[in-house]
DOMAR-624052 format. One record per residue (C-alpha): residue number from 0; residue in one letter; x, y, z. Coordinates in nm, 2 decimals, m for minus. Example, Ala and Ser with C-alpha at 12.3 -4.5 7.8 and 13.67 -1.06 7.14 Angstrom:
ATOM; 0; A; 1.23; m0.45; 0.78
ATOM; 1; S; 1.37; m0.11; 0.71
END
This chain:
ATOM; 0; M; 10.45; 13.37; 10.24
ATOM; 1; K; 10.64; 13.58; 10.03
ATOM; 2; K; 10.96; 13.48; 9.84
ATOM; 3; S; 11.21; 13.66; 10.07
ATOM; 4; D; 11.09; 13.46; 10.36
ATOM; 5; R; 11.19; 13.15; 10.15
ATOM; 6; E; 11.58; 13.26; 10.16
ATOM; 7; I; 11.80; 13.05; 10.37
ATOM; 8; D; 12.05; 13.31; 10.53
ATOM; 9; W; 12.27; 13.04; 10.70
ATOM; 10; S; 12.41; 13.30; 10.95
ATOM; 11; A; 12.05; 13.26; 11.15
ATOM; 12; S; 12.05; 12.98; 11.40
ATOM; 13; A; 11.95; 12.59; 11.34
ATOM; 14; E; 11.62; 12.61; 11.48
ATOM; 15; D; 11.55; 12.94; 11.27
ATOM; 16; I; 11.67; 12.78; 10.98
ATOM; 17; C; 11.46; 12.50; 11.02
ATOM; 18; R; 11.16; 12.63; 11.12
ATOM; 19; I; 11.20; 12.83; 10.75
ATOM; 20; I; 11.26; 12.51; 10.55
ATOM; 21; R; 10.94; 12.30; 10.73
ATOM; 22; S; 10.74; 12.63; 10.63
ATOM; 23; S; 10.81; 12.56; 10.27
ATOM; 24; D; 10.79; 12.15; 10.28
ATOM; 25; T; 10.64; 12.02; 10.04
ATOM; 26; Q; 10.60; 12.28; 9.79
ATOM; 27; P; 10.80; 12.52; 9.65
ATOM; 28; G; 11.10; 12.46; 9.90
ATOM; 29; A; 11.32; 12.71; 10.07
ATOM; 30; L; 11.61; 12.89; 9.85
ATOM; 31; A; 11.94; 12.82; 9.98
ATOM; 32; N; 12.29; 12.92; 9.90
ATOM; 33; I; 12.52; 12.63; 9.94
ATOM; 34; T; 12.91; 12.58; 9.94
ATOM; 35; F; 13.11; 12.31; 9.88
ATOM; 36; L; 13.48; 12.25; 9.89
ATOM; 37; D; 13.56; 12.13; 9.55
ATOM; 38; N; 13.92; 11.99; 9.53
ATOM; 39; N; 14.04; 12.25; 9.79
ATOM; 40; I; 13.83; 12.55; 9.59
ATOM; 41; Q; 13.49; 12.69; 9.77
ATOM; 42; L; 13.18; 12.62; 9.53
ATOM; 43; T; 12.87; 12.76; 9.64
ATOM; 44; E; 12.51; 12.62; 9.47
ATOM; 45; T; 12.19; 12.74; 9.48
ATOM; 46; Y; 11.88; 12.52; 9.57
ATOM; 47; R; 11.58; 12.41; 9.69
ATOM; 48; V; 11.63; 12.27; 10.02
ATOM; 49; Y; 11.38; 12.02; 10.17
ATOM; 50; G; 11.36; 11.78; 10.47
ATOM; 51; A; 11.53; 11.99; 10.72
ATOM; 52; L; 11.64; 11.85; 11.09
ATOM; 53; I; 11.91; 11.98; 11.35
ATOM; 54; E; 12.19; 11.85; 11.45
ATOM; 55; Q; 12.18; 11.73; 11.82
ATOM; 56; D; 12.54; 11.70; 11.89
ATOM; 57; R; 12.81; 12.04; 11.90
ATOM; 58; S; 13.05; 11.85; 12.10
ATOM; 59; G; 13.38; 11.63; 12.03
ATOM; 60; V; 13.51; 11.58; 11.68
ATOM; 61; L; 13.18; 11.70; 11.51
ATOM; 62; G; 13.17; 12.00; 11.68
ATOM; 63; Q; 13.55; 12.10; 11.62
ATOM; 64; M; 13.41; 12.05; 11.21
ATOM; 65; L; 13.16; 12.32; 11.31
ATOM; 66; S; 13.35; 12.54; 11.44
ATOM; 67; A; 13.61; 12.53; 11.16
ATOM; 68; Y; 13.34; 12.61; 10.88
ATOM; 69; K; 13.14; 12.90; 10.78
ATOM; 70; P; 12.76; 12.93; 10.78
ATOM; 71; G; 12.64; 12.73; 10.47
ATOM; 72; S; 12.93; 12.53; 10.43
ATOM; 73; V; 12.85; 12.17; 10.40
ATOM; 74; I; 13.05; 11.99; 10.68
ATOM; 75; G; 12.99; 11.64; 10.55
ATOM; 76; K; 12.72; 11.37; 10.41
ATOM; 77; K; 12.53; 11.07; 10.63
ATOM; 78; Q; 12.29; 10.80; 10.49
ATOM; 79; G; 12.23; 11.06; 10.19
ATOM; 80; A; 12.19; 11.40; 10.39
ATOM; 81; L; 12.43; 11.69; 10.43
ATOM; 82; L; 12.50; 11.82; 10.73
ATOM; 83; V; 12.52; 12.27; 10.68
ATOM; 84; K; 12.69; 12.50; 10.94
ATOM; 85; S; 12.43; 12.69; 11.08
ATOM; 86; G; 12.52; 13.07; 11.24
ATOM; 87; D; 12.52; 12.92; 11.61
ATOM; 88; N; 12.79; 12.73; 11.55
ATOM; 89; G; 12.53; 12.43; 11.51
ATOM; 90; G; 12.39; 12.19; 11.20
ATOM; 91; V; 12.13; 12.15; 10.99
ATOM; 92; W; 12.08; 11.83; 10.81
ATOM; 93; I; 11.91; 11.86; 10.44
ATOM; 94; T; 11.74; 11.55; 10.33
ATOM; 95; C; 11.63; 11.62; 10.01
ATOM; 96; L; 11.79; 11.91; 9.77
ATOM; 97; K; 11.60; 12.01; 9.36
ATOM; 98; N; 11.80; 12.26; 9.13
ATOM; 99; K; 11.65; 12.57; 9.00
ATOM; 100; K; 11.62; 12.42; 8.68
ATOM; 101; K; 11.31; 12.37; 8.49
ATOM; 102; L; 11.14; 12.01; 8.58
ATOM; 103; S; 11.39; 11.93; 8.82
ATOM; 104; I; 11.39; 11.69; 9.04
ATOM; 105; K; 11.34; 11.64; 9.42
ATOM; 106; L; 11.59; 11.39; 9.53
ATOM; 107; P; 11.80; 11.30; 9.81
ATOM; 108; A; 12.05; 11.54; 9.88
ATOM; 109; V; 12.40; 11.38; 9.84
ATOM; 110; S; 12.22; 11.23; 9.53
ATOM; 111; A; 12.13; 11.59; 9.37
ATOM; 112; I; 12.48; 11.68; 9.40
ATOM; 113; S; 12.74; 11.59; 9.13
ATOM; 114; P; 12.88; 11.25; 9.24
ATOM; 115; T; 13.25; 11.46; 9.20
ATOM; 116; L; 13.11; 11.69; 9.48
ATOM; 117; A; 12.98; 11.43; 9.67
ATOM; 118; S; 13.29; 11.25; 9.65
ATOM; 119; E; 13.50; 11.53; 9.85
ATOM; 120; I; 13.22; 11.50; 10.17
ATOM; 121; A; 13.31; 11.39; 10.46
ATOM; 122; D; 13.10; 11.07; 10.59
ATOM; 123; L; 13.04; 11.15; 10.94
ATOM; 124; G; 12.92; 10.80; 11.01
ATOM; 125; S; 12.94; 10.73; 11.38
ATOM; 126; L; 13.04; 11.11; 11.46
ATOM; 127; S; 12.71; 11.22; 11.42
ATOM; 128; S; 12.38; 11.08; 11.62
ATOM; 129; Y; 12.17; 11.16; 11.26
ATOM; 130; S; 11.97; 10.89; 11.16
ATOM; 131; Q; 11.65; 10.80; 10.91
ATOM; 132; V; 11.63; 10.49; 11.13
ATOM; 133; W; 11.66; 10.44; 11.47
ATOM; 134; L; 11.52; 10.23; 11.78
ATOM; 135; R; 11.37; 10.31; 12.10
ATOM; 136; H; 11.36; 10.07; 12.38
ATOM; 137; S; 11.13; 10.06; 12.69
ATOM; 138; G; 11.16; 9.76; 12.87
ATOM; 139; Q; 11.00; 9.47; 12.64
ATOM; 140; V; 10.92; 9.69; 12.40
ATOM; 141; C; 11.11; 9.82; 12.10
ATOM; 142; Y; 11.00; 10.13; 11.90
ATOM; 143; V; 11.15; 10.10; 11.55
ATOM; 144; H; 11.14; 10.46; 11.41
ATOM; 145; F; 11.19; 10.51; 11.02
ATOM; 146; D; 11.16; 10.87; 10.91
ATOM; 147; F; 11.22; 10.86; 10.54
ATOM; 148; Y; 11.13; 11.21; 10.32
ATOM; 149; N; 10.74; 11.22; 10.24
ATOM; 150; G; 10.74; 10.83; 10.33
ATOM; 151; A; 10.86; 10.72; 10.00
ATOM; 152; M; 11.16; 10.46; 10.04
ATOM; 153; D; 11.44; 10.42; 9.82
ATOM; 154; C; 11.68; 10.09; 9.75
ATOM; 155; N; 11.91; 10.18; 10.05
ATOM; 156; Q; 11.66; 10.28; 10.28
ATOM; 157; A; 11.49; 9.97; 10.27
ATOM; 158; D; 11.81; 9.78; 10.29
ATOM; 159; H; 11.89; 10.02; 10.60
ATOM; 160; L; 11.54; 9.93; 10.74
ATOM; 161; K; 11.57; 9.59; 10.66
ATOM; 162; E; 11.91; 9.54; 10.86
ATOM; 163; V; 11.77; 9.68; 11.15
ATOM; 164; L; 11.47; 9.46; 11.16
ATOM; 165; S; 11.72; 9.18; 11.13
ATOM; 166; Q; 11.89; 9.30; 11.44
ATOM; 167; V; 11.57; 9.37; 11.63
ATOM; 168; A; 11.47; 9.01; 11.53
ATOM; 169; K; 11.74; 8.85; 11.77
ATOM; 170; M; 11.67; 9.07; 12.07
ATOM; 171; S; 11.54; 8.79; 12.30
ATOM; 172; H; 11.42; 9.06; 12.55
ATOM; 173; V; 11.22; 9.26; 12.29
ATOM; 174; R; 10.82; 9.09; 12.32
ATOM; 175; V; 10.69; 9.41; 12.11
ATOM; 176; V; 10.77; 9.55; 11.79
ATOM; 177; V; 10.63; 9.91; 11.69
ATOM; 178; L; 10.67; 10.04; 11.38
ATOM; 179; M; 10.66; 10.40; 11.45
ATOM; 180; G; 10.72; 10.54; 11.05
ATOM; 181; G; 10.83; 10.93; 11.03
ATOM; 182; E; 10.61; 11.16; 11.20
ATOM; 183; R; 10.45; 11.29; 10.90
ATOM; 184; F; 10.43; 10.97; 10.71
ATOM; 185; F; 10.43; 10.68; 10.80
ATOM; 186; S; 10.50; 10.53; 10.47
ATOM; 187; T; 10.41; 10.63; 10.09
ATOM; 188; G; 10.58; 10.31; 9.92
ATOM; 189; I; 10.84; 10.32; 9.64
ATOM; 190; H; 11.03; 10.60; 9.58
ATOM; 191; L; 10.94; 10.77; 9.27
ATOM; 192; C; 11.16; 11.07; 9.20
ATOM; 193; R; 11.46; 10.80; 9.28
ATOM; 194; I; 11.33; 10.57; 8.99
ATOM; 195; E; 11.23; 10.91; 8.74
ATOM; 196; A; 11.63; 10.98; 8.84
ATOM; 197; S; 11.72; 10.68; 8.71
ATOM; 198; S; 11.88; 10.59; 8.39
ATOM; 199; D; 11.69; 10.29; 8.39
ATOM; 200; P; 11.35; 10.39; 8.57
ATOM; 201; V; 11.21; 10.04; 8.53
ATOM; 202; L; 11.47; 9.84; 8.65
ATOM; 203; E; 11.53; 10.06; 8.97
ATOM; 204; A; 11.16; 10.06; 9.03
ATOM; 205; W; 11.19; 9.66; 9.02
ATOM; 206; H; 11.45; 9.66; 9.26
ATOM; 207; N; 11.29; 9.94; 9.46
ATOM; 208; I; 10.95; 9.72; 9.51
ATOM; 209; N; 11.20; 9.33; 9.58
ATOM; 210; K; 11.38; 9.57; 9.87
ATOM; 211; I; 11.04; 9.68; 10.04
ATOM; 212; D; 10.91; 9.29; 10.00
ATOM; 213; D; 11.21; 9.24; 10.15
ATOM; 214; V; 11.18; 9.45; 10.45
ATOM; 215; I; 10.83; 9.30; 10.49
ATOM; 216; L; 10.92; 8.92; 10.45
ATOM; 217; E; 11.18; 9.06; 10.81
ATOM; 218; M; 10.89; 9.17; 10.95
ATOM; 219; S; 10.69; 8.84; 10.87
ATOM; 220; K; 10.96; 8.64; 11.05
ATOM; 221; M; 10.90; 8.79; 11.37
ATOM; 222; T; 10.72; 8.46; 11.50
ATOM; 223; D; 10.82; 8.52; 11.86
ATOM; 224; K; 10.72; 8.89; 11.89
ATOM; 225; L; 10.38; 9.10; 11.84
ATOM; 226; V; 10.47; 9.32; 11.54
ATOM; 227; V; 10.30; 9.68; 11.58
ATOM; 228; A; 10.23; 9.92; 11.30
ATOM; 229; A; 10.17; 10.24; 11.49
ATOM; 230; L; 10.05; 10.53; 11.23
ATOM; 231; Q; 10.17; 10.86; 11.31
ATOM; 232; G; 10.12; 10.97; 10.97
ATOM; 233; N; 9.92; 10.88; 10.66
ATOM; 234; A; 10.03; 10.55; 10.49
ATOM; 235; G; 9.98; 10.54; 10.10
ATOM; 236; A; 10.00; 10.22; 9.90
ATOM; 237; G; 10.35; 10.01; 9.94
ATOM; 238; G; 10.28; 10.20; 10.33
ATOM; 239; A; 9.98; 10.10; 10.38
ATOM; 240; M; 10.06; 9.76; 10.30
ATOM; 241; L; 10.37; 9.77; 10.50
ATOM; 242; A; 10.13; 9.81; 10.76
ATOM; 243; A; 9.84; 9.57; 10.70
ATOM; 244; A; 10.15; 9.28; 10.71
ATOM; 245; A; 10.18; 9.41; 11.07
ATOM; 246; D; 9.98; 9.15; 11.38
ATOM; 247; I; 9.83; 9.49; 11.50
ATOM; 248; V; 9.75; 9.82; 11.30
ATOM; 249; V; 9.68; 10.16; 11.57
ATOM; 250; S; 9.65; 10.51; 11.44
ATOM; 251; H; 9.52; 10.83; 11.58
ATOM; 252; P; 9.22; 10.99; 11.41
ATOM; 253; G; 9.36; 11.22; 11.16
ATOM; 254; V; 9.54; 10.93; 10.96
ATOM; 255; L; 9.45; 10.89; 10.63
ATOM; 256; L; 9.56; 10.56; 10.44
ATOM; 257; T; 9.53; 10.53; 10.07
ATOM; 258; P; 9.58; 10.13; 10.00
ATOM; 259; S; 9.51; 10.11; 9.65
ATOM; 260; Y; 9.79; 10.20; 9.37
ATOM; 261; Q; 9.57; 10.27; 9.11
ATOM; 262; N; 9.73; 10.62; 9.05
ATOM; 263; M; 9.98; 10.49; 8.95
ATOM; 264; N; 9.83; 10.24; 8.72
ATOM; 265; L; 10.02; 9.95; 8.96
ATOM; 266; Y; 9.90; 9.62; 9.06
ATOM; 267; G; 10.09; 9.68; 9.34
ATOM; 268; S; 10.31; 9.40; 9.60
ATOM; 269; E; 10.39; 9.39; 9.93
ATOM; 270; Y; 10.24; 9.11; 9.97
ATOM; 271; W; 9.88; 9.27; 9.95
ATOM; 272; T; 9.71; 8.98; 9.82
ATOM; 273; Y; 9.80; 8.76; 10.08
ATOM; 274; F; 9.77; 9.01; 10.41
ATOM; 275; F; 9.54; 9.26; 10.26
ATOM; 276; P; 9.23; 9.04; 10.27
ATOM; 277; K; 9.33; 8.85; 10.57
ATOM; 278; R; 9.18; 9.21; 10.70
ATOM; 279; V; 8.91; 9.29; 10.53
ATOM; 280; G; 8.79; 9.02; 10.29
ATOM; 281; K; 8.86; 8.92; 9.93
ATOM; 282; E; 8.58; 9.12; 9.83
ATOM; 283; K; 8.64; 9.45; 10.02
ATOM; 284; A; 8.97; 9.42; 9.92
ATOM; 285; D; 8.87; 9.42; 9.54
ATOM; 286; E; 8.64; 9.74; 9.59
ATOM; 287; I; 8.89; 9.94; 9.77
ATOM; 288; M; 9.20; 9.86; 9.54
ATOM; 289; Y; 9.03; 9.89; 9.23
ATOM; 290; S; 8.65; 10.01; 9.21
ATOM; 291; N; 8.70; 10.26; 9.46
ATOM; 292; P; 9.07; 10.32; 9.58
ATOM; 293; E; 8.98; 10.64; 9.77
ATOM; 294; P; 9.18; 10.79; 10.08
ATOM; 295; I; 9.04; 10.63; 10.41
ATOM; 296; L; 9.01; 10.83; 10.71
ATOM; 297; A; 9.16; 10.59; 11.05
ATOM; 298; E; 8.80; 10.57; 11.21
ATOM; 299; H; 8.62; 10.45; 10.90
ATOM; 300; A; 8.96; 10.15; 10.87
ATOM; 301; Q; 8.90; 10.06; 11.16
ATOM; 302; E; 8.52; 9.96; 11.05
ATOM; 303; L; 8.71; 9.76; 10.75
ATOM; 304; G; 8.93; 9.64; 10.97
ATOM; 305; I; 9.24; 9.78; 10.80
ATOM; 306; V; 9.34; 9.93; 11.13
ATOM; 307; D; 9.27; 9.77; 11.46
ATOM; 308; H; 9.26; 10.02; 11.70
ATOM; 309; V; 9.20; 10.44; 11.68
ATOM; 310; I; 9.34; 10.58; 11.98
ATOM; 311; G; 9.32; 10.94; 12.14
ATOM; 312; K; 9.13; 11.25; 12.00
ATOM; 313; N; 9.38; 11.36; 11.82
ATOM; 314; K; 9.74; 11.32; 11.76
ATOM; 315; M; 9.85; 11.47; 12.08
ATOM; 316; D; 9.62; 11.23; 12.27
ATOM; 317; F; 9.76; 10.93; 12.06
ATOM; 318; Y; 10.15; 11.02; 12.13
ATOM; 319; E; 10.01; 11.05; 12.53
ATOM; 320; K; 9.79; 10.76; 12.53
ATOM; 321; L; 10.02; 10.51; 12.29
ATOM; 322; P; 10.32; 10.41; 12.57
ATOM; 323; N; 10.06; 10.29; 12.81
ATOM; 324; F; 9.84; 10.09; 12.54
ATOM; 325; I; 10.18; 9.92; 12.40
ATOM; 326; D; 10.30; 9.86; 12.75
ATOM; 327; D; 9.95; 9.66; 12.80
ATOM; 328; L; 10.03; 9.47; 12.47
ATOM; 329; T; 10.32; 9.31; 12.67
ATOM; 330; T; 10.12; 9.12; 12.92
ATOM; 331; D; 9.77; 9.09; 12.72
ATOM; 332; R; 9.65; 8.74; 12.67
ATOM; 333; T; 9.54; 8.84; 12.31
ATOM; 334; T; 9.97; 8.93; 12.27
ATOM; 335; E; 10.06; 8.57; 12.33
ATOM; 336; D; 9.78; 8.41; 12.16
ATOM; 337; I; 9.91; 8.57; 11.80
ATOM; 338; I; 10.25; 8.48; 11.91
ATOM; 339; T; 10.15; 8.12; 11.98
ATOM; 340; T; 9.98; 8.12; 11.65
ATOM; 341; K; 10.29; 8.26; 11.47
ATOM; 342; K; 10.51; 8.01; 11.60
ATOM; 343; H; 10.29; 7.72; 11.53
ATOM; 344; T; 10.20; 7.82; 11.13
ATOM; 345; R; 10.48; 8.03; 11.01
ATOM; 346; N; 10.64; 7.70; 10.90
ATOM; 347; K; 10.82; 7.64; 10.57
ATOM; 348; D; 10.49; 7.60; 10.40
ATOM; 349; W; 10.35; 7.93; 10.50
ATOM; 350; F; 10.61; 8.07; 10.41
ATOM; 351; Q; 10.62; 7.90; 10.06
ATOM; 352; V; 10.24; 8.04; 10.02
ATOM; 353; I; 10.33; 8.43; 10.11
ATOM; 354; S; 10.64; 8.36; 9.88
ATOM; 355; S; 10.38; 8.27; 9.59
ATOM; 356; H; 10.15; 8.54; 9.62
ATOM; 357; R; 10.50; 8.76; 9.60
ATOM; 358; D; 10.60; 8.60; 9.27
ATOM; 359; K; 10.25; 8.66; 9.11
ATOM; 360; E; 10.23; 9.05; 9.23
ATOM; 361; L; 10.60; 9.13; 9.09
ATOM; 362; K; 10.50; 8.92; 8.75
ATOM; 363; L; 10.20; 9.15; 8.73
ATOM; 364; M; 10.40; 9.49; 8.86
ATOM; 365; W; 10.70; 9.40; 8.59
ATOM; 366; R; 10.44; 9.47; 8.32
ATOM; 367; C; 10.32; 9.82; 8.53
ATOM; 368; F; 10.63; 9.93; 8.55
ATOM; 369; N; 10.67; 9.90; 8.18
ATOM; 370; S; 10.34; 10.06; 8.07
ATOM; 371; P; 10.34; 10.41; 7.96
ATOM; 372; F; 10.09; 10.52; 8.17
ATOM; 373; F; 10.32; 10.43; 8.48
ATOM; 374; H; 10.56; 10.65; 8.30
ATOM; 375; R; 10.34; 10.93; 8.22
ATOM; 376; E; 10.19; 10.95; 8.57
ATOM; 377; R; 10.54; 10.89; 8.76
ATOM; 378; Q; 10.66; 11.19; 8.53
ATOM; 379; K; 10.35; 11.41; 8.58
ATOM; 380; F; 10.42; 11.34; 8.97
ATOM; 381; V; 10.77; 11.38; 8.98
ATOM; 382; C; 10.76; 11.71; 8.74
ATOM; 383; K; 10.40; 11.84; 8.92
ATOM; 384; L; 10.28; 11.88; 8.57
ATOM; 385; T; 9.93; 11.93; 8.43
ATOM; 386; D; 9.82; 11.66; 8.19
ATOM; 387; K; 9.83; 11.96; 7.95
ATOM; 388; E; 10.14; 12.06; 8.07
ATOM; 389; Y; 10.26; 11.72; 8.02
ATOM; 390; D; 10.15; 11.71; 7.65
ATOM; 391; E; 10.30; 12.04; 7.56
ATOM; 392; L; 10.63; 11.91; 7.65
ATOM; 393; N; 10.64; 11.61; 7.46
ATOM; 394; M; 10.80; 11.38; 7.75
ATOM; 395; K; 10.90; 11.05; 7.62
ATOM; 396; P; 10.91; 10.73; 7.82
ATOM; 397; P; 11.21; 10.58; 7.86
ATOM; 398; A; 11.26; 10.25; 7.69
ATOM; 399; L; 11.16; 9.96; 7.82
ATOM; 400; S; 11.38; 9.71; 8.04
ATOM; 401; K; 11.48; 9.36; 8.03
ATOM; 402; I; 11.55; 9.15; 8.29
END
């Protein structure tokens, strides 16, 4: 793909703009000039842009706002993303940005611009239907979608997901909760780019892992519902363990799972020391996590017990067959047995047990977050550096943190 093919012309339609941005994900990213309004003065800056979605609503107040701006102008913000006007009087949500400087970090769009610029941008809130977390209902089934860029979940996103799950838990008519994740990635755990960009990466990582643990704790409290993890896309590290904590895991054959945290020299959390051995056994869990931490295709994961059902021949077949599979679960005897067991076993003592697992995991994770190896591997990953490039740049790890 030529460089000129990656340059965004905002006079094009929202659909064409999204197509160009998608074709450049995840590297190097499409190049775009974005216009901001700073103290009533127009300011245009150049960024690499990622994770584009079309704004579906062009009516009402939002439609009037779109009509009032020139293509390429920022209309508003929501949940860390920026809405930019396209040439067809539509809008494109940009999830992530990266500036053109060397070693710049790909961040949620609002976090990638200056705080001054961000404060001038209108928060669209309920004016737009855009959301990184949304629900879809079908009878007794609630599908929970959480589509975070590349599957990484930062503190704010984890808080949002936890809040939504808490709302779902109170829905008495819901019998089956289906965690859908995103289309490309189910989940990949902590947000390494946000951690790297933080003024205190150790503390940010600590908060991030605790927030994701809170999401899984919220899942585990759904004792009157069957919780299903439906893997549309790959799952890695904490994302794989989030799936493992569900009552049932389903996938299509093309999904890759990478349960191990070894690439970042992390022990891992997400209650993995409780839920993962329940699925594969203690010995196999240790093998997957330490001695053979390789990606696992869904069908092999099914043989190991990580995945319960592989549905369909491919992703499209999975989408076609999943609704009927889930609907059958609402009346299946197995579902009743699982819910009954959870109601009887997930008492105060059970929650104390998983709390002790979490405490042990987090104690070891704190040490890992303070290790030079984690900082080196994180910086290499975030900045896309080889070992040689990293050493030549002589990058320094941050100072150690204290709680």
